[in-house]
KEKE-785256 format. One line per 3 residues: their letters; for each residue x, y, z of C-alpha. Coordinates in steps of 0.1 Angstrom, whole numbers, plus 5000, padded with zeros to 4 digits. Example, Ala and Ser with C-alpha at 12.3 -4.5 7.8 and 13.67 -1.06 7.14 Angstrom:
<rs>
as) 5123/4955/5078; 5137/4989/5071
</rs>
This chain:
<rs>
msa) 5000/5000/5000; 5014/5034/4990; 5019/5062/5016
taw) 4989/5081/5001; 4966/5051/5003; 4977/5044/5039
ena) 4969/5080/5049; 4935/5078/5032; 4927/5046/5049
kaw) 4936/5061/5083; 4914/5091/5075; 4885/5069/5067
aka) 4890/5048/5098; 4891/5080/5120; 4859/5093/5104
tss) 4842/5060/5110; 4854/5058/5145; 4842/5093/5153
iqr) 4806/5085/5143; 4808/5051/5161; 4820/5069/5192
lgl) 4786/5087/5192; 4769/5052/5191; 4759/5054/5155
rei) 4767/5035/5123; 4762/5066/5102; 4747/5101/5101
pft) 4710/5093/5096; 4698/5128/5086; 4694/5134/5048
esp) 4679/5163/5028; 4669/5141/4999; 4637/5120/5000
idl) 4644/5085/5013; 4643/5058/4987; 4608/5044/4983
nsd) 4622/5008/4983; 4642/5013/5014; 4630/5000/5048
tls) 4645/5031/5064; 4614/5052/5053; 4590/5032/5075
rvf) 4614/5035/5104; 4619/5073/5103; 4586/5086/5090
tgr) 4569/5103/5120; 4535/5118/5126; 4510/5129/5100
rde) 4486/5103/5113; 4454/5123/5106; 4466/5132/5071
lrr) 4475/5096/5063; 4441/5085/5075; 4423/5110/5052
vfn) 4443/5098/5022; 4438/5061/5030; 4401/5066/5035
lfq) 4399/5076/4998; 4417/5045/4987; 4389/5024/5001
sre) 4367/5035/4972; 4367/5019/4938; 4365/5053/4922
rrr) 4398/5069/4913; 4406/5100/4931; 4428/5131/4928
ilv) 4447/5144/4958; 4466/5177/4962; 4491/5178/4991
ygr) 4502/5213/4998; 4524/5230/5024; 4554/5253/5028
lgi) 4588/5245/5015; 4606/5219/5035; 4575/5207/5053
gks) 4579/5171/5041; 4555/5168/5011; 4578/5145/4992
tfl) 4583/5122/5022; 4546/5121/5028; 4539/5110/4992
lev) 4566/5083/4995; 4551/5070/5028; 4517/5068/5012
lsv) 4531/5048/4983; 4551/5026/5006; 4520/5017/5025
lrr) 4501/5010/4993; 4528/4987/4981; 4525/4967/5013
krp) 4487/4967/5016; 4478/4968/4979; 4504/4946/4961
kml) 4481/4943/4931; 4483/4981/4926; 4510/4997/4905
tty) 4524/5027/4924; 4549/5052/4910; 4566/5085/4920
isl) 4582/5112/4898; 4593/5148/4903; 4578/5170/4876
pad) 4605/5177/4850; 4609/5212/4837; 4589/5221/4805
ldl) 4571/5187/4805; 4533/5183/4805; 4515/5162/4831
att) 4505/5135/4806; 4540/5129/4794; 4553/5130/4830
ali) 4528/5104/4841; 4535/5083/4810; 4572/5082/4819
ava) 4565/5073/4855; 4542/5044/4847; 4564/5031/4819
qem) 4594/5030/4842; 4575/5007/4865; 4567/4983/4836
pen) 4601/4970/4824; 4587/4938/4809; 4562/4957/4787
dwa) 4577/4962/4753; 4553/4990/4743; 4560/5009/4776
qrq) 4598/5006/4771; 4595/5017/4735; 4578/5049/4747
lyq) 4607/5056/4770; 4633/5048/4744; 4617/5071/4718
mgi) 4620/5099/4743; 4657/5092/4749; 4652/5077/4784
pta) 4674/5046/4791; 4657/5013/4791; 4668/4978/4803
kpi) 4679/4969/4767; 4682/4989/4735; 4652/4989/4712
ker) 4658/4987/4674; 4637/4990/4643; 4640/4959/4622
sse) 4636/4957/4584; 4641/4929/4559; 4656/4930/4523
agg) 4649/4901/4500; 4668/4893/4467; 4688/4867/4449
smv) 4692/4851/4415; 4690/4813/4416; 4685/4812/4454
ltg) 4662/4834/4474; 4682/4852/4501; 4671/4875/4529
kis) 4688/4901/4551; 4676/4915/4583; 4688/4950/4593
ekd) 4684/4970/4625; 4686/5007/4633; 4680/5028/4663
vpi) 4645/5041/4670; 4646/5079/4665; 4642/5100/4696
tkp) 4609/5119/4695; 4583/5133/4719; 4549/5115/4720
qyp) 4526/5133/4696; 4495/5125/4717; 4508/5118/4752
ais) 4473/5117/4768; 4463/5089/4744; 4496/5071/4749
ldi) 4491/5073/4786; 4456/5060/4784; 4467/5030/4763
lle) 4495/5023/4788; 4472/5025/4818; 4448/5001/4801
qaq) 4476/4976/4797; 4488/4982/4833; 4454/4975/4847
kqh) 4455/4940/4832; 4485/4932/4854; 4475/4954/4883
pdg) 4437/4949/4890; 4438/4972/4920; 4447/5001/4897
vai) 4475/5026/4892; 4485/5054/4916; 4507/5081/4902
aid) 4525/5106/4925; 4538/5137/4908; 4559/5159/4931
dld) 4574/5194/4929; 4548/5213/4909; 4558/5244/4929
kqs) 4593/5243/4914; 4578/5254/4881; 4565/5289/4873
pry) 4529/5295/4885; 4518/5305/4850; 4533/5274/4835
vrq) 4517/5251/4861; 4483/5267/4857; 4484/5260/4820
lmh) 4495/5224/4827; 4466/5218/4851; 4442/5233/4826
daq) 4455/5210/4798; 4456/5179/4820; 4420/5179/4834
gvl) 4410/5150/4812; 4442/5131/4821; 4436/5136/4859
kgr) 4401/5124/4856; 4411/5093/4837; 4422/5057/4846
awf) 4446/5064/4874; 4448/5078/4909; 4468/5110/4910
mlt) 4486/5126/4940; 4503/5160/4934; 4522/5184/4956
ghp) 4526/5221/4957; 4532/5253/4978; 4502/5269/4996
fgm) 4510/5303/4980; 4513/5313/4944; 4506/5284/4921
tgd) 4488/5261/4946; 4468/5290/4960; 4455/5295/4925
llt) 4446/5259/4921; 4428/5258/4954; 4405/5286/4943
ser) 4402/5281/4906; 4402/5243/4903; 4380/5233/4933
glf) 4363/5206/4913; 4395/5190/4901; 4407/5175/4935
dlq) 4388/5152/4957; 4411/5160/4986; 4431/5192/4992
lpl) 4454/5182/5021; 4475/5208/5039; 4507/5197/5057
eem) 4516/5220/5087; 4547/5223/5108; 4551/5195/5134
dqa) 4547/5202/5171; 4575/5198/5196; 4564/5163/5208
tty) 4562/5150/5172; 4596/5165/5163; 4611/5149/5194
eml) 4596/5115/5183; 4611/5121/5148; 4645/5126/5164
iny) 4642/5094/5183; 4632/5075/5151; 4661/5089/5131
lss) 4687/5081/5157; 4672/5046/5163; 4675/5038/5126
arl) 4713/5043/5128; 4721/5033/5164; 4747/5006/5170
nhd) 4739/4989/5202; 4703/4994/5213; 4669/5004/5199
ctd) 4652/5024/5226; 4623/5045/5213; 4606/5054/5246
pdd) 4603/5092/5247; 4604/5091/5285; 4638/5073/5284
paa) 4668/5096/5281; 4686/5069/5262; 4662/5072/5233
vlp) 4678/5105/5221; 4715/5095/5226; 4740/5108/5217
flp) 4719/5139/5224; 4714/5147/5261; 4676/5154/5267
daa) 4680/5192/5271; 4701/5194/5239; 4675/5172/5221
rhf) 4647/5194/5231; 4665/5226/5221; 4674/5210/5187
cev) 4637/5202/5181; 4628/5238/5191; 4651/5254/5166
skg) 4641/5230/5138; 4607/5247/5139; 4588/5215/5130
kpr) 4601/5216/5094; 4615/5182/5084; 4640/5196/5058
lfn) 4655/5220/5083; 4655/5192/5109; 4676/5171/5086
rlg) 4699/5199/5075; 4707/5209/5111; 4709/5173/5123
aqv) 4736/5164/5098; 4757/5194/5107; 4753/5189/5144
lak) 4764/5152/5142; 4793/5161/5119; 4805/5188/5143
aaa) 4802/5164/5173; 4822/5138/5154; 4849/5164/5145
lqv) 4851/5174/5182; 4856/5137/5191; 4829/5138/5218
dei) 4808/5109/5232; 4776/5129/5237; 4759/5161/5225
tla) 4755/5186/5252; 4740/5221/5248; 4775/5235/5243
vln) 4783/5209/5215; 4748/5215/5200; 4754/5252/5198
rgl) 4787/5247/5180; 4770/5224/5156; 4741/5249/5150
saa) 4767/5277/5145; 4784/5256/5118; 4750/5249/5103
srn) 4742/5286/5102; 4774/5293/5083; 4767/5265/5059
lvq) 4731/5276/5052; 4743/5311/5043; 4771/5297/5021
qaa) 4746/5274/5003; 4722/5302/4997; 4747/5323/4978
lkv) 4728/5354/4987; 4730/5386/4966; 4739/5419/4981
qek) 4703/5431/4987; 4693/5396/5001; 4721/5399/5026
rvl) 4709/5433/5037; 4674/5421/5041; 4686/5391/5062
all) 4707/5414/5083; 4677/5437/5090; 4656/5407/5097
qar) 4681/5394/5123; 4684/5428/5139; 4647/5434/5142
shl) 4637/5398/5151; 4608/5400/5127; 4595/5419/5097
sde) 4560/5427/5085; 4542/5455/5067; 4533/5471/5101
aia) 4567/5465/5117; 4590/5480/5091; 4599/5517/5090
led) 4600/5539/5059; 4637/5546/5064; 4643/5508/5064
leg) 4626/5505/5031; 4646/5534/5017; 4678/5518/5030
lgv) 4670/5486/5011; 4662/5505/4979; 4625/5498/4978
tty) 4593/5518/4985; 4569/5492/4998; 4571/5461/5020
sel) 4555/5440/4992; 4587/5445/4972; 4606/5426/4999
lpi) 4583/5396/4999; 4602/5378/4971; 4634/5382/4990
ler) 4619/5371/5023; 4604/5340/5005; 4639/5333/4990
let) 4653/5334/5026; 4626/5311/5037; 4635/5287/5008
adl) 4671/5288/5020; 4660/5280/5056; 4673/5313/5068
ayr) 4639/5327/5077; 4604/5314/5084; 4569/5327/5079
lae) 4551/5336/5111; 4516/5323/5117; 4498/5355/5108
dda) 4465/5358/5090; 4480/5375/5060; 4511/5351/5060
taf) 4535/5380/5052; 4553/5383/5085; 4588/5367/5087
apm) 4613/5359/5115; 4649/5347/5113; 4657/5311/5121
plp) 4667/5309/5158; 4703/5298/5152; 4734/5310/5169
paa) 4756/5334/5148; 4778/5317/5122; 4813/5313/5136
eee) 4845/5313/5117; 4858/5279/5104; 4877/5262/5132
</rs>
């Protein structure tokens, strides 16, 4: 082994040992949705019992339904969809279930067509639809042609060429044909979850929904997600008849967030599997007071919970500690604060708005002074809303529970310290 390889092996061993010193196999927190096929999802998914019940009640009907799940950014909409699909796969094995994030500039019919076709690898027609759109399939698909000829003896020649890449001319019809084929193999029906509608422009999505009304009322169950403002707000008011259930997801309360922390830690713990919230061992390596404070600053938002949790455990491992006290937690949160700002890549005006927000503890139309607006180069508070929403997207601010939903506060994190 070379000297470089030896040093790299030592570095890996040290990193592994640091996490194991905390009693964990790995850092369990992740910003990305957990794989639908992983058993980890069922272990860490927490709360939302009433919301799940409302969705599952609809699935007791033979009639296909349309469900809109909406909530603020980072509230756990994607994970909620995946948990619904996970339960359906266990309880309805004769139902085809599929999940897809809405691609940019793609209509809902084509998106649904891709999602269903990817779950039907043995169906040649489904795979041909994917291949023609340039989406990889299990095996290449060729067009075959024959040429006959000869003088005294008849001869034949078979040639193959790649199928040209094209978009479906009639995606809604193609989807309907594919769903008809799918139902022959899956008598309990097809459930299609399309995530991230709110990552597209509101005007674009409104047109998508208008064009897809026939598709959404067709042969499949549909579950879609979006943000409660902008695009989804329009859908809730203008498309009331389109959805059978409009389901809001709210921030989790402290007790549920504490339970979620227990579940995440339990999924990665080395030696014991304590999940009793009354037992201090359930939140190890966090001490109970540190665990409660961590849940408080996470604001009941699963994405922020995961982002902060990963940073806190990474800092604890770097400090070579056995447990996370309040002091260790604050150092981890400070590192997380710095990391959030770096990831946000804020522009100058956004930085100034964040600084004002942190100095004033909250901003609203009533709480901001005229000189503050002038200092930021705007004339009205409404001009700051896109910036405040951008800070919310970056987990640097959160929207207060006000009737008009335009009051914001900074995340209660310690100041970002310099790199140690």
